[in-house]
All heavy atoms as a GROMACS GRO file, in nm:
protein
  449
    1MET      N    1   0.088  -0.116   0.001
    1MET     CA    2  -0.001  -0.002   0.000
    1MET      C    3   0.092   0.124   0.004
    1MET      O    4   0.188   0.132   0.077
    1MET     CB    5  -0.090  -0.001   0.122
    1MET     CG    6  -0.160   0.132   0.140
    1MET     SD    7  -0.263   0.161   0.292
    1MET     CE    8  -0.256   0.007   0.380
    2GLN      N    9   0.056   0.223  -0.079
    2GLN     CA   10   0.134   0.346  -0.079
    2GLN      C   11   0.057   0.442   0.015
    2GLN      O   12  -0.067   0.439   0.014
    2GLN     CB   13   0.139   0.408  -0.223
    2GLN     CG   14   0.228   0.329  -0.307
    2GLN     CD   15   0.253   0.408  -0.439
    2GLN    OE1   16   0.199   0.511  -0.461
    2GLN    NE2   17   0.332   0.342  -0.529
    3MET      N   18   0.132   0.518   0.086
    3MET     CA   19   0.069   0.618   0.181
    3MET      C   20   0.153   0.746   0.185
    3MET      O   21   0.277   0.732   0.165
    3MET     CB   22   0.046   0.562   0.316
    3MET     CG   23   0.169   0.516   0.382
    3MET     SD   24   0.164   0.428   0.545
    3MET     CE   25   0.007   0.468   0.607
    4VAL      N   26   0.090   0.856   0.214
    4VAL     CA   27   0.165   0.977   0.233
    4VAL      C   28   0.198   0.987   0.377
    4VAL      O   29   0.115   0.970   0.458
    4VAL     CB   30   0.083   1.097   0.184
    4VAL    CG1   31   0.156   1.227   0.208
    4VAL    CG2   32   0.054   1.087   0.030
    5SER      N   33   0.324   1.034   0.405
    5SER     CA   34   0.365   1.045   0.550
    5SER      C   35   0.440   1.181   0.564
    5SER      O   36   0.509   1.222   0.465
    5SER     CB   37   0.457   0.929   0.593
    5SER     OG   38   0.514   0.958   0.710
    6GLY      N   39   0.425   1.240   0.676
    6GLY     CA   40   0.498   1.360   0.707
    6GLY      C   41   0.651   1.327   0.758
    6GLY      O   42   0.727   1.414   0.775
    7ALA      N   43   0.662   1.200   0.781
    7ALA     CA   44   0.805   1.152   0.830
    7ALA      C   45   0.905   1.177   0.715
    7ALA      O   46   0.876   1.148   0.593
    7ALA     CB   47   0.801   1.006   0.866
    8GLY      N   48   1.010   1.227   0.749
    8GLY     CA   49   1.119   1.257   0.653
    8GLY      C   50   1.246   1.170   0.676
    8GLY      O   51   1.301   1.102   0.589
    9HIS      N   52   1.295   1.177   0.799
    9HIS     CA   53   1.406   1.110   0.828
    9HIS      C   54   1.528   1.140   0.730
    9HIS      O   55   1.526   1.249   0.678
    9HIS     CB   56   1.391   0.962   0.843
    9HIS     CG   57   1.278   0.928   0.938
    9HIS    ND1   58   1.299   0.925   1.074
    9HIS    CD2   59   1.156   0.900   0.911
    9HIS    CE1   60   1.172   0.896   1.126
    9HIS    NE2   61   1.094   0.879   1.030
   10ASP      N   62   1.617   1.054   0.706
   10ASP     CA   63   1.723   1.077   0.614
   10ASP      C   64   1.682   1.076   0.469
   10ASP      O   65   1.750   1.123   0.380
   10ASP     CB   66   1.830   0.967   0.633
   10ASP     CG   67   1.900   0.978   0.775
   10ASP    OD1   68   1.892   1.087   0.830
   10ASP    OD2   69   1.950   0.876   0.811
   11SER      N   70   1.559   1.020   0.440
   11SER     CA   71   1.509   1.016   0.303
   11SER      C   72   1.493   1.156   0.243
   11SER      O   73   1.511   1.178   0.115
   11SER     CB   74   1.387   0.933   0.293
   11SER     OG   75   1.282   1.006   0.352
   12VAL      N   76   1.481   1.256   0.325
   12VAL     CA   77   1.465   1.396   0.269
   12VAL      C   78   1.595   1.430   0.205
   12VAL      O   79   1.593   1.488   0.092
   12VAL     CB   80   1.436   1.493   0.387
   12VAL    CG1   81   1.445   1.636   0.343
   12VAL    CG2   82   1.296   1.472   0.444
   13TYR      N   83   1.708   1.395   0.262
   13TYR     CA   84   1.836   1.431   0.206
   13TYR      C   85   1.875   1.340   0.093
   13TYR      O   86   1.927   1.382  -0.007
   13TYR     CB   87   1.949   1.439   0.315
   13TYR     CG   88   1.898   1.527   0.428
   13TYR    CD1   89   1.855   1.478   0.545
   13TYR    CD2   90   1.900   1.669   0.409
   13TYR    CE1   91   1.804   1.565   0.647
   13TYR    CE2   92   1.858   1.756   0.506
   13TYR     CZ   93   1.813   1.709   0.628
   13TYR     OH   94   1.768   1.790   0.729
   14VAL      N   95   1.847   1.210   0.099
   14VAL     CA   96   1.893   1.108   0.002
   14VAL      C   97   1.802   1.138  -0.125
   14VAL      O   98   1.855   1.122  -0.236
   14VAL     CB   99   1.864   0.967   0.054
   14VAL    CG1  100   1.889   0.871  -0.060
   14VAL    CG2  101   1.960   0.945   0.173
   15SER      N  102   1.678   1.184  -0.104
   15SER     CA  103   1.598   1.202  -0.225
   15SER      C  104   1.652   1.316  -0.315
   15SER      O  105   1.610   1.323  -0.433
   15SER     CB  106   1.446   1.240  -0.180
   15SER     OG  107   1.449   1.372  -0.119
   16ARG      N  108   1.738   1.395  -0.270
   16ARG     CA  109   1.801   1.499  -0.354
   16ARG      C  110   1.893   1.433  -0.462
   16ARG      O  111   1.917   1.496  -0.559
   16ARG     CB  112   1.876   1.597  -0.273
   16ARG     CG  113   1.786   1.672  -0.179
   16ARG     CD  114   1.867   1.770  -0.085
   16ARG     NE  115   1.785   1.834   0.014
   16ARG     CZ  116   1.814   1.899   0.113
   16ARG    NH1  117   1.949   1.916   0.141
   16ARG    NH2  118   1.730   1.963   0.201
   17VAL      N  119   1.935   1.316  -0.438
   17VAL     CA  120   2.033   1.254  -0.533
   17VAL      C  121   1.989   1.119  -0.577
   17VAL      O  122   2.048   1.060  -0.676
   17VAL     CB  123   2.172   1.240  -0.472
   17VAL    CG1  124   2.232   1.370  -0.444
   17VAL    CG2  125   2.175   1.156  -0.343
   18ALA      N  126   1.877   1.057  -0.523
   18ALA     CA  127   1.840   0.931  -0.570
   18ALA      C  128   1.684   0.903  -0.526
   18ALA      O  129   1.641   0.960  -0.421
   18ALA     CB  130   1.920   0.815  -0.495
   19PRO      N  131   1.619   0.825  -0.604
   19PRO     CA  132   1.478   0.788  -0.560
   19PRO      C  133   1.478   0.730  -0.421
   19PRO      O  134   1.566   0.656  -0.385
   19PRO     CB  135   1.436   0.684  -0.662
   19PRO     CG  136   1.525   0.711  -0.782
   19PRO     CD  137   1.653   0.757  -0.722
   20THR      N  138   1.376   0.764  -0.345
   20THR     CA  139   1.371   0.733  -0.206
   20THR      C  140   1.233   0.686  -0.164
   20THR      O  141   1.133   0.727  -0.211
   20THR     CB  142   1.412   0.848  -0.122
   20THR    OG1  143   1.531   0.902  -0.168
   20THR    CG2  144   1.420   0.814   0.026
   21SER      N  145   1.231   0.593  -0.072
   21SER     CA  146   1.100   0.550  -0.011
   21SER      C  147   1.128   0.500   0.128
   21SER      O  148   1.238   0.480   0.168
   21SER     CB  149   1.036   0.440  -0.093
   21SER     OG  150   1.106   0.326  -0.097
   22MET      N  151   1.020   0.480   0.203
   22MET     CA  152   1.033   0.428   0.336
   22MET      C  153   0.935   0.310   0.350
   22MET      O  154   0.828   0.309   0.283
   22MET     CB  155   1.004   0.538   0.443
   22MET     CG  156   1.113   0.641   0.441
   22MET     SD  157   1.101   0.759   0.580
   22MET     CE  158   0.950   0.841   0.545
   23ILE      N  159   0.964   0.218   0.438
   23ILE     CA  160   0.876   0.106   0.468
   23ILE      C  161   0.826   0.122   0.608
   23ILE      O  162   0.903   0.139   0.698
   23ILE     CB  163   0.949  -0.029   0.446
   23ILE    CG1  164   1.001  -0.040   0.302
   23ILE    CG2  165   0.861  -0.148   0.486
   23ILE    CD1  166   1.098  -0.159   0.282
   24PHE      N  167   0.698   0.121   0.626
   24PHE     CA  168   0.640   0.139   0.760
   24PHE      C  169   0.581   0.003   0.805
   24PHE      O  170   0.522  -0.074   0.724
   24PHE     CB  171   0.527   0.234   0.754
   24PHE     CG  172   0.579   0.379   0.723
   24PHE    CD1  173   0.582   0.425   0.600
   24PHE    CD2  174   0.615   0.462   0.838
   24PHE    CE1  175   0.633   0.553   0.568
   24PHE    CE2  176   0.658   0.578   0.810
   24PHE     CZ  177   0.667   0.638   0.678
   25VAL      N  178   0.592  -0.033   0.928
   25VAL     CA  179   0.528  -0.147   0.987
   25VAL      C  180   0.449  -0.092   1.103
   25VAL      O  181   0.476   0.003   1.169
   25VAL     CB  182   0.630  -0.251   1.034
   25VAL    CG1  183   0.704  -0.312   0.913
   25VAL    CG2  184   0.725  -0.211   1.134
   26PRO      N  185   0.334  -0.169   1.133
   26PRO     CA  186   0.249  -0.127   1.253
   26PRO      C  187   0.321  -0.142   1.379
   26PRO      O  188   0.401  -0.232   1.400
   26PRO     CB  189   0.129  -0.220   1.244
   26PRO     CG  190   0.134  -0.289   1.115
   26PRO     CD  191   0.280  -0.286   1.067
   27CYS      N  192   0.294  -0.045   1.467
   27CYS     CA  193   0.357  -0.057   1.605
   27CYS      C  194   0.241  -0.058   1.704
   27CYS      O  195   0.132   0.004   1.684
   27CYS     CB  196   0.444   0.061   1.637
   27CYS     SG  197   0.604   0.068   1.538
   28GLU      N  198   0.256  -0.132   1.814
   28GLU     CA  199   0.164  -0.146   1.918
   28GLU      C  200   0.111  -0.004   1.963
   28GLU      O  201   0.192   0.078   1.999
   28GLU     CB  202   0.222  -0.226   2.037
   28GLU     CG  203   0.124  -0.253   2.144
   28GLU     CD  204   0.191  -0.341   2.254
   28GLU    OE1  205   0.257  -0.438   2.220
   28GLU    OE2  206   0.176  -0.298   2.376
   29GLY      N  207  -0.017   0.016   1.954
   29GLY     CA  208  -0.073   0.143   2.000
   29GLY      C  209  -0.038   0.259   1.910
   29GLY      O  210  -0.065   0.377   1.943
   30GLY      N  211   0.021   0.232   1.793
   30GLY     CA  212   0.065   0.345   1.709
   30GLY      C  213   0.186   0.422   1.760
   30GLY      O  214   0.214   0.524   1.699
   31LEU      N  215   0.244   0.369   1.856
   31LEU     CA  216   0.364   0.444   1.922
   31LEU      C  217   0.493   0.412   1.845
   31LEU      O  218   0.531   0.295   1.824
   31LEU     CB  219   0.375   0.397   2.068
   31LEU     CG  220   0.481   0.468   2.147
   31LEU    CD1  221   0.439   0.608   2.166
   31LEU    CD2  222   0.494   0.402   2.287
   32SER      N  223   0.550   0.516   1.802
   32SER     CA  224   0.681   0.505   1.733
   32SER      C  225   0.781   0.622   1.778
   32SER      O  226   0.743   0.715   1.831
   32SER     CB  227   0.668   0.508   1.577
   32SER     OG  228   0.616   0.637   1.531
   33HIS      N  229   0.896   0.593   1.750
   33HIS     CA  230   1.010   0.685   1.785
   33HIS      C  231   1.012   0.703   1.935
   33HIS      O  232   1.020   0.818   1.987
   33HIS     CB  233   0.993   0.819   1.709
   33HIS     CG  234   1.011   0.799   1.564
   33HIS    ND1  235   0.908   0.774   1.483
   33HIS    CD2  236   1.119   0.813   1.486
   33HIS    CE1  237   0.949   0.768   1.359
   33HIS    NE2  238   1.082   0.784   1.355
   34ASN      N  239   1.000   0.595   2.006
   34ASN     CA  240   0.983   0.605   2.152
   34ASN      C  241   1.048   0.475   2.207
   34ASN      O  242   1.035   0.376   2.145
   34ASN     CB  243   0.837   0.615   2.192
   34ASN     CG  244   0.818   0.636   2.333
   34ASN    OD1  245   0.845   0.547   2.418
   34ASN    ND2  246   0.768   0.750   2.376
   35GLU      N  247   1.112   0.483   2.327
   35GLU     CA  248   1.170   0.356   2.382
   35GLU      C  249   1.064   0.252   2.408
   35GLU      O  250   1.100   0.132   2.408
   35GLU     CB  251   1.228   0.393   2.525
   35GLU     CG  252   1.351   0.486   2.510
   35GLU     CD  253   1.400   0.532   2.646
   35GLU    OE1  254   1.349   0.477   2.747
   35GLU    OE2  255   1.498   0.605   2.646
   36ALA      N  256   0.938   0.290   2.420
   36ALA     CA  257   0.834   0.188   2.446
   36ALA      C  258   0.775   0.129   2.315
   36ALA      O  259   0.689   0.046   2.322
   36ALA     CB  260   0.722   0.252   2.530
   37GLU      N  261   0.828   0.175   2.205
   37GLU     CA  262   0.785   0.118   2.074
   37GLU      C  263   0.798  -0.028   2.076
   37GLU      O  264   0.891  -0.088   2.118
   37GLU     CB  265   0.859   0.186   1.959
   37GLU     CG  266   0.826   0.138   1.827
   37GLU     CD  267   0.903   0.207   1.715
   37GLU    OE1  268   0.977   0.305   1.744
   37GLU    OE2  269   0.895   0.158   1.600
   38ASN      N  270   0.684  -0.091   2.013
   38ASN     CA  271   0.686  -0.240   2.006
   38ASN      C  272   0.620  -0.284   1.880
   38ASN      O  273   0.506  -0.235   1.849
   38ASN     CB  274   0.618  -0.299   2.125
   38ASN     CG  275   0.634  -0.451   2.134
   38ASN    OD1  276   0.737  -0.510   2.104
   38ASN    ND2  277   0.525  -0.516   2.169
   39ALA      N  278   0.683  -0.368   1.805
   39ALA     CA  279   0.623  -0.421   1.688
   39ALA      C  280   0.631  -0.578   1.689
   39ALA      O  281   0.725  -0.635   1.737
   39ALA     CB  282   0.701  -0.375   1.561
   40ARG      N  283   0.530  -0.636   1.632
   40ARG     CA  284   0.525  -0.784   1.633
   40ARG      C  285   0.629  -0.839   1.529
   40ARG      O  286   0.659  -0.776   1.427
   40ARG     CB  287   0.384  -0.833   1.590
   40ARG     CG  288   0.270  -0.793   1.686
   40ARG     CD  289   0.136  -0.841   1.642
   40ARG     NE  290   0.125  -0.848   1.498
   40ARG     CZ  291   0.060  -0.952   1.439
   40ARG    NH1  292  -0.009  -1.043   1.503
   40ARG    NH2  293   0.043  -0.949   1.303
   41LYS      N  294   0.684  -0.957   1.566
   41LYS     CA  295   0.781  -1.024   1.474
   41LYS      C  296   0.727  -1.038   1.336
   41LYS      O  297   0.798  -1.020   1.237
   41LYS     CB  298   0.834  -1.145   1.533
   41LYS     CG  299   0.915  -1.127   1.657
   41LYS     CD  300   0.956  -1.270   1.711
   41LYS     CE  301   1.037  -1.242   1.840
   41LYS     NZ  302   1.081  -1.372   1.900
   42GLU      N  303   0.602  -1.074   1.330
   42GLU     CA  304   0.532  -1.099   1.204
   42GLU      C  305   0.532  -0.971   1.115
   42GLU      O  306   0.552  -0.977   0.992
   42GLU     CB  307   0.393  -1.148   1.218
   42GLU     CG  308   0.386  -1.287   1.287
   42GLU     CD  309   0.389  -1.277   1.440
   42GLU    OE1  310   0.397  -1.168   1.500
   42GLU    OE2  311   0.396  -1.386   1.504
   43ASP      N  312   0.504  -0.857   1.177
   43ASP     CA  313   0.499  -0.731   1.104
   43ASP      C  314   0.639  -0.692   1.063
   43ASP      O  315   0.659  -0.638   0.947
   43ASP     CB  316   0.436  -0.619   1.189
   43ASP     CG  317   0.292  -0.649   1.220
   43ASP    OD1  318   0.229  -0.708   1.134
   43ASP    OD2  319   0.244  -0.606   1.323
   44LEU      N  320   0.744  -0.712   1.147
   44LEU     CA  321   0.875  -0.684   1.107
   44LEU      C  322   0.923  -0.776   0.996
   44LEU      O  323   0.989  -0.722   0.899
   44LEU     CB  324   0.972  -0.701   1.226
   44LEU     CG  325   0.947  -0.600   1.337
   44LEU    CD1  326   1.032  -0.634   1.457
   44LEU    CD2  327   0.962  -0.458   1.297
   45GLU      N  328   0.888  -0.897   0.993
   45GLU     CA  329   0.921  -0.986   0.892
   45GLU      C  330   0.850  -0.938   0.758
   45GLU      O  331   0.918  -0.940   0.649
   45GLU     CB  332   0.874  -1.132   0.918
   45GLU     CG  333   0.902  -1.229   0.812
   45GLU     CD  334   0.852  -1.366   0.843
   45GLU    OE1  335   0.792  -1.393   0.943
   45GLU    OE2  336   0.881  -1.461   0.764
   46ALA      N  337   0.731  -0.902   0.762
   46ALA     CA  338   0.662  -0.852   0.646
   46ALA      C  339   0.733  -0.722   0.589
   46ALA      O  340   0.744  -0.712   0.466
   46ALA     CB  341   0.513  -0.821   0.680
   47GLY      N  342   0.772  -0.635   0.675
   47GLY     CA  343   0.851  -0.520   0.633
   47GLY      C  344   0.981  -0.553   0.568
   47GLY      O  345   1.018  -0.504   0.466
   48CYS      N  346   1.048  -0.650   0.627
   48CYS     CA  347   1.179  -0.702   0.566
   48CYS      C  348   1.151  -0.764   0.433
   48CYS      O  349   1.234  -0.745   0.339
   48CYS     CB  350   1.244  -0.799   0.659
   48CYS     SG  351   1.312  -0.720   0.807
   49ASN      N  352   1.043  -0.832   0.415
   49ASN     CA  353   1.007  -0.903   0.289
   49ASN      C  354   0.988  -0.790   0.180
   49ASN      O  355   1.021  -0.809   0.062
   49ASN     CB  356   0.902  -0.996   0.299
   49ASN     CG  357   0.950  -1.127   0.355
   49ASN    OD1  358   1.057  -1.174   0.316
   49ASN    ND2  359   0.871  -1.189   0.442
   50VAL      N  360   0.919  -0.679   0.218
   50VAL     CA  361   0.887  -0.575   0.124
   50VAL      C  362   1.028  -0.521   0.074
   50VAL      O  363   1.041  -0.502  -0.044
   50VAL     CB  364   0.809  -0.457   0.191
   50VAL    CG1  365   0.810  -0.339   0.102
   50VAL    CG2  366   0.664  -0.509   0.215
   51LEU      N  367   1.125  -0.500   0.171
   51LEU     CA  368   1.252  -0.447   0.127
   51LEU      C  369   1.329  -0.548   0.039
   51LEU      O  370   1.383  -0.510  -0.061
   51LEU     CB  371   1.331  -0.422   0.255
   51LEU     CG  372   1.478  -0.375   0.233
   51LEU    CD1  373   1.487  -0.254   0.150
   51LEU    CD2  374   1.544  -0.354   0.364
   52LEU      N  375   1.321  -0.674   0.080
   52LEU     CA  376   1.383  -0.779   0.000
   52LEU      C  377   1.337  -0.784  -0.139
   52LEU      O  378   1.418  -0.787  -0.236
   52LEU     CB  379   1.372  -0.917   0.067
   52LEU     CG  380   1.414  -1.036  -0.015
   52LEU    CD1  381   1.563  -1.036  -0.036
   52LEU    CD2  382   1.377  -1.170   0.053
   53HIS      N  383   1.206  -0.788  -0.161
   53HIS     CA  384   1.150  -0.795  -0.292
   53HIS      C  385   1.174  -0.669  -0.372
   53HIS      O  386   1.191  -0.678  -0.496
   53HIS     CB  387   1.001  -0.833  -0.290
   53HIS     CG  388   0.981  -0.980  -0.243
   53HIS    ND1  389   1.007  -1.088  -0.322
   53HIS    CD2  390   0.954  -1.026  -0.116
   53HIS    CE1  391   0.988  -1.193  -0.254
   53HIS    NE2  392   0.954  -1.166  -0.137
   54ALA      N  393   1.176  -0.554  -0.311
   54ALA     CA  394   1.209  -0.429  -0.380
   54ALA      C  395   1.351  -0.433  -0.431
   54ALA      O  396   1.385  -0.393  -0.544
   54ALA     CB  397   1.185  -0.303  -0.291
   55MET      N  398   1.440  -0.481  -0.346
   55MET     CA  399   1.587  -0.493  -0.391
   55MET      C  400   1.603  -0.594  -0.499
   55MET      O  401   1.668  -0.568  -0.600
   55MET     CB  402   1.668  -0.535  -0.267
   55MET     CG  403   1.669  -0.437  -0.148
   55MET     SD  404   1.752  -0.293  -0.193
   55MET     CE  405   1.922  -0.348  -0.196
   56LEU      N  406   1.526  -0.710  -0.493
   56LEU     CA  407   1.539  -0.807  -0.597
   56LEU      C  408   1.482  -0.750  -0.732
   56LEU      O  409   1.538  -0.767  -0.838
   56LEU     CB  410   1.466  -0.933  -0.565
   56LEU     CG  411   1.532  -1.014  -0.445
   56LEU    CD1  412   1.434  -1.127  -0.402
   56LEU    CD2  413   1.671  -1.072  -0.483
   57GLU      N  414   1.380  -0.679  -0.718
   57GLU     CA  415   1.315  -0.617  -0.842
   57GLU      C  416   1.407  -0.515  -0.902
   57GLU      O  417   1.428  -0.512  -1.032
   57GLU     CB  418   1.186  -0.551  -0.806
   57GLU     CG  419   1.113  -0.503  -0.931
   57GLU     CD  420   0.970  -0.447  -0.897
   57GLU    OE1  421   0.906  -0.512  -0.817
   57GLU    OE2  422   0.932  -0.350  -0.959
   58MET      N  423   1.476  -0.439  -0.820
   58MET     CA  424   1.571  -0.333  -0.871
   58MET      C  425   1.694  -0.407  -0.933
   58MET      O  426   1.754  -0.354  -1.032
   58MET     CB  427   1.617  -0.239  -0.754
   58MET     CG  428   1.497  -0.156  -0.705
   58MET     SD  429   1.433  -0.042  -0.822
   58MET     CE  430   1.576   0.064  -0.848
   59ALA      N  431   1.735  -0.520  -0.883
   59ALA     CA  432   1.850  -0.586  -0.926
   59ALA      C  433   1.828  -0.648  -1.073
   59ALA      O  434   1.927  -0.662  -1.142
   59ALA     CB  435   1.893  -0.701  -0.835
   60VAL      N  436   1.711  -0.677  -1.106
   60VAL     CA  437   1.689  -0.739  -1.234
   60VAL      C  438   1.637  -0.645  -1.343
   60VAL      O  439   1.614  -0.677  -1.455
   60VAL     CB  440   1.583  -0.860  -1.223
   60VAL    CG1  441   1.640  -0.973  -1.136
   60VAL    CG2  442   1.442  -0.816  -1.174
   61THR      N  443   1.618  -0.514  -1.300
   61THR     CA  444   1.566  -0.413  -1.395
   61THR      C  445   1.684  -0.322  -1.443
   61THR      O  446   1.782  -0.320  -1.383
   61THR     CB  447   1.454  -0.331  -1.344
   61THR    OG1  448   1.493  -0.267  -1.227
   61THR    CG2  449   1.331  -0.418  -1.320
   0.00000   0.00000   0.00000
């Protein structure tokens, strides 16, 4: 799913020289950027798989 986010992180700077995107995974209670942030292993695995498949797609194109 594509979504618009106000989060920038380092992608703001990288996007000046290369295409950029970010992968988001759900966090318990929507809490992120906090010591109490918690994500399920299944959600982290899904996020990693998104990254893996994007990298593989870029490698063959």
